[in-house]
N, C-alpha and C positions, 0 to 999 in steps of 0.2 A: 504493500500499500505505501504511494507517494503522497504523505501526507504530511502534519507537523501536530505534536503533542506539547501545553505546555504544561509543565508539574510546577505548584507552587504549596509548599512545605516546609516548616522551620527544622525540622529533623532530617539531616543527611542522611540517613540510614535509609528513609523514607524514599528519597529523590535518588538515590543511587540503585535501590531495589527497584522502584517502578521503570528507571530507565533503562537497566539490564533487559526487565521484562520485556519491554516494549521496543526493544533496538531494533529487532528483526520484523517489528509489526509495520512501524511506519519510518519515514524518510528524515525525519527531523524531531528529537526530544530536547526540550529545551527545560532545565530544571533551576528554579530560584528558590529563595529562602522567605524573602521579604514580599509580601503583597503590593510592597508601594513601585516596584519594578512593574507590576503588569500594564498600566496604559501606555507605558514608553516602546514595551512591547507588541504589545497587540495594534499600536499607533503602525509600526515600521513592518510588521512580517503577518503574513497570511495562517493565522491559529485556526485549526481546527476543532480541538479539544481543548480543554483547560479541564485540569485535575487540581483541585484546592482543599487544602485543609480547613476545619471550621474554625480553629483556634490558632492564635501567633504568639501573642502575649504569653510571659511566663504567670504560669499561676491560672491561667484564661481557660474557662470548661462550660463557658454558656452558649459558644458558638455562633455569635452575634458578630463580631468581628468578620467570619465567615459569610454570615447572613450581607452585612454592608459591603463587601467588597461583591460579593454577589450582584447585588442592585445597582453598583457602578457598574460592572461590568456589561451588564445587561443594557444600561442607560447609554451607553458609548456605542454597544451594538446589538441591537436585539435579537440578530441571528445565532449569539453567540452560543457554541453548547457547553454548558460546564456541569462539571461530575465532581460532587462534593465527597469528601472522605469524613466518615463519623465512627468514631469510636464504637465497639460491638455494644448493643444496649442501649445507643442514642436516638432509638427509632423517632423520639419526640423532634430533637433537631433534624433529623432527617426529613419528615413531614413536611416541616416548618423552611426547608429550606427548598422543597419540592413547590410549595405553594409561594416562595417568593421568585419563583423562576428556573429554577435549577434542572439541569434535564434528566439526572437520575443520581444515585448515591453511590460509594463503597464503601461498607465496613470493616474496620479493621478487625482482626488479622483478615487479610481477603482470600479469595481462591482465585490463583492466577489465570486457568481457563475461563473463570465467571467474569474476572476483570477485563482479561483480550477481549470475550465477547462484550463488552458492555461500551468498550473504547470505540470495539468497530462500528456498533450500531451509531455511537456519538458521529464518529467520521461519515457513517450514510447520511445520518440525518442535517450534518451541515451539509453537506453536497446538493442533498435535496431543496434545503431553505434557499442555496444558492442559484439554483435554477429556476425557482419559484421568484424569486427577485428579479432574474434574468426575464422569464417570460412575461412578468408583470410589466416591464419596461416595453417587451415590445409587443405587449397585447395594447399596451396605452398609444403607442407609434402606430400597429395596424388600425386601430379603430377610426385614428386621426386619416389613414390613406383610404381605408374601403367607404368613411362618410365621403373625402374629397371627392373622388369620382374621377374617371381618367379617360380622354380620349385615346384610342387605338390609332398607330401609326398606319397611314393609308396612304396609297399612291401607286400607279398603273405605269407611270411614265418610265423612261430610261434610266431617267436621273435618280429614283427611287428604287428601281432595280438592284441598281450598282449599291445602294444603301445597305439594301434589304441582302442582297448576295454577302455582304462583309460583315453584316451582323450575322448570318449563317455560320459564318466562319470563324468569328472571334467568339462567339457568345460561351464554346462547351471550355474554352480555355477559361484559366483566370487570369491571363494577362491584363495590364491596368487598360485602359482606351482614353482618348481624350477626342470629344465631340467639338467640332469646331462648326461655325455658321452666323447667320446673321439672326437678330431678335426676332422669335416669333416662327421660326424654321422648322420646331420640334425637335430640339435638341434633347429636351427631357422623356419626349416619347421615345426616340430614339433608344437611350440609356434605357427605359425598361422593357423595351424591347428585348436589348442583353438580357437584361436580368432575368425574363421571362422564360428564356431561350437557354438558360445556364444549368447546370447544375445546382446552383444556389436558388433556385425558382420557388420553393417552397420555405424559403426563408424571406426575413425581413429585406425591403428597398427603402432606404432612408436616405430622403433627399435635402440636403443642406444647400440653402442659399447663402452664397457667403458675402453676397452683394449687400445683403438686409441684414448680417450679420458684425457690430462694431469690435473694434482691435480689443476693447475693454471685458468683450462678453465673449470672446475667440475661445478660450482655453476652457470656458465653463460650459460653453452649448456643445463642444468637440470634446472634450475630454470629462465632465462631468465635475461633480466635486462632493465631498464629506459635509456632513452638519457640521457647521460653526469654523467653516476654513472662510468666511468673510460675513459682514453684518446679515445680508438676506439670506444666506443658507441655514434655513431651518428646518431640513431633513437631507439626507444624501439625496442625489440624484445623477444616476447615468447620463455620461456624454452620448453625443449621437453615435460617435464610432463603437462605443461598447455595447449601445444597441443593435447596430449593425452585424454585429459578431457573428458569422455563419453565413450573412448574405451580402447584398450590395451597397455601397457609398457611395452616393452620386454627389458629387462637390461642383454644382452650380455658378457659375461667374467666377470661375477660380481665378481670372485675370488681375480683380478685385482685391486680391489677398495682400496685407500690408507686408514687406522685407521681415517683419518680426515673425509675422504668423506665417510665410512661407518657410522660415528654419524650421519651427515647430512642427510643421506638417511633414516638413523633408526627413524630421528625427522617427517621428510615427512610422513614415514606410520604411526605412531602414532597418528600424529597430523590432518595427511589431509588436510594439507593446506602449502603454500610456500609465499615464499616471494622474488619477483625480486629483482636483486642485484640494488641498490639505491631507493628500496622504500620500507616504512614500514607499507605497503598496504597487508594484509594477502589476499589469494586467495585461493579458494577451489579446492582441489585437489580430483577428481572424475575418478580413472581408475582402472582398471584390471590389476594385477601385474605377469606379467612373468618372471623369469631367469633363466640362464643358465651358467654352466663354467665347463671346464674339468678337475677340481682343485680338490681336496680332502678337502672339508672346514672343516670335523669335525678332521682332522689332522690338519688343519690350527689354529682350533680354541685352540686346545691345545698346540698348540704353540705362542698363543697369537697375530696372523696373522689375525684371521676374528673374529669378534664379535658375540659371542655365541646369544645372545638377538636379532639381524641383523637375524642370521642363521634360529632362529624358526618363526622369522617374514616371511620369503621370501619361507619358504618350507611346506608350511598348506598340498601340494601333491608334493611327492618327485615321479618322472618320470625320467626314463633312457633311453637312446638311443643305441641302441646295436652296435657295432661295426662288420663294414659290413662282417668281416671273418666269424662270426656266423649266417649270414643270408642264409645260403644255396642257393637254387635256383635263390634267389632274386640279388644274383651276376650275373647270365647270363642276368637275365629279365632286370635288371638297363642296363647292356653293351649294350643290345640291343633296349631298347629305345635313349639311347644315341647316338649309332648309326644313329638310323633315325632321330634323331633330328640335327645332325651334318654332315648327307650326305645331307641333306636339305641345310643347312645352306650355306653350301659350295659348293653346284652342284657338288656332287659326286653321280649320282642317280645308282642304279642296286650295290654297294660297301656292300660287307659282308663279315664274321668273317669266316675264315676258321676253319676246325676240330680243328687244334691246337693251334689256336689262342684263340677258345673257351674253349678249356682245361685247356692254361697258365691263363686264366682270372681267371678261377675256382679253380685255386689250388694256387694262389697267396694269399699272407696274408692282403695286402691292409692296410698297417700302415696309410697310408692319409686316409683311410675309402671312402665314395661315391663321395667325393670332388676329390682323386685323381684318381679314377676310370673315373670320369668327365673328366679330362683334358687328362688321358694318351687315350681314346678313339678319341676325338677332334683332339689331334695330329696324332696320327694313322690315320684318317680320311684324314690329310691333307697329309701326308708321303706317305700312302700304293702308291703301283704300281699296276697296271691292277686294276681288281675288288674284290682282296681278300685282306684283312687284315690279317697277318700274327702274328707270334708272335714277331717276332722283331720289328713290325711295334708297336705293345704295348709297350714291352720292347727293348729297343734298347740295342744292343748287343747281345741279346739271340736270339735263335733259336729252331726250333722243338726239337733236338735232345739232349736239354739241360735238366737237371735231374731237377727234382721240385724243389729240395733246390736250385740250381744255378739261376733259375727265381723267387723264393718267394720272394727276399725283393729290392726294388728299390735301383738304386746309391744313395750317397752323392747328384751330381748334379740332378737328378732326383727330389729327397726330396726339394731340394734346390729351384727349378723353381717350385714346386706346392709351396711352402710357398709365393713364391714373387706373382704368381698368385693370390693363394689365398686372400693376404695382398691388392692387388691393389683392387680386386672386392671387397671385403669388407668396404674397404674405398671410394667407389663409383668411382675409379680412381684418387682420390687425391695422388699424387705421394709423396708429402711432409708428410702425415699424413703414408703412407705407410713405407715410411723409417724411421719415429721415429718409428714405430710400430716393425719394422723388427730390429731397433738398428744398422742401415747404414747411411752414409752420402748419399744425394740424386745422387750426381754424381756415387757413387758408386752403387745405386739402379740401373741409367740408364746404367752402364754398363751392369750389370748381366742381363738388358731385354733384351739390345741388344745382347748378347752372346746366348741368351735362345730365339731368334727370337719373345718377346713380345711385 
């Protein structure tokens, strides 16, 4: 068994006997005489089972010292497994210890086989508690993931065929993937497709928008923290990397990482372990990394804005999401897909595009790509009169008489609306984060939302 046991007893003979007995049962046995050393040990080392005497001061027999230290241990780590050592005939003390949170008790003189079995059971219990804690963190993330809902990657064009072929080739491996592309091209959808086609598909997919995380919150969000690590750390919290263990970690907008954060991420990728803030215990980090950006990382490297060694770590495979304007018939197919989706959502059965609207959709350059098309179609479904969506519903202010150049690009206001909707969606409806990402005050964001009917 590759585990560790801490023995706390002021009797050296007891420490030696227990250490000798457990030497071949566990990987590490630590023996100390003073309970005052317990906090420092459990803070820096992963301890599976604590075996502790109930009396330490000379002449003490009431067991209250042991009870006091038991409560303190459980206060610091509610998952701790503590076995109390009691003298034969002290059953009342053993019962009191169990009521105070002890896992079990060991009566002196002990039976070697029974003691070993009790320690083994304690180790199995600690492992179970660890798994429950990890599963709870993953469940919380999965609940958010399921509630959010996600579009599927779609496209029949030759450009999308190449993307799908690359996904098919790289998904089965654990290689790091860097997805490049303009805003709104579906980089996250590509990352999710890779995850779903991989051997990790039954595990979590954790999306981290690095553009929405400030430098001060970076470590807490990615690495997690222990209770009391800083003022607002009321409980232990698993970081995104820990939650992603066994699954896929998707780092969106990786080009926004500041140099100090780049170094910390590089260390994780090199060592494959993390430290929660406030803890000196390393935790293994087993995840498949997919990153995405709309920035030119090579240019950023030449300008000393992005670490070259990190760049080579994250892009074992490089994949580019094509802009919508280069996807031919996919534009109309996607428009019809969004039309079907939103006429059902907004109860507009029978609504369809006019010939002029389809022509305008096909000829538009779509600088906001698929995301802009999606928002434009939903707005048109809401605003269209009758049973047809006209070009003016897609591009307010345009008509079917307008030339291609006149309807080619959206207005500044339309682009602003798209950016606001996109930021709110990306931040899960958190307006404070969206305002921070957009670089405006929260009150300004409220006013913009009101003016655009968001």
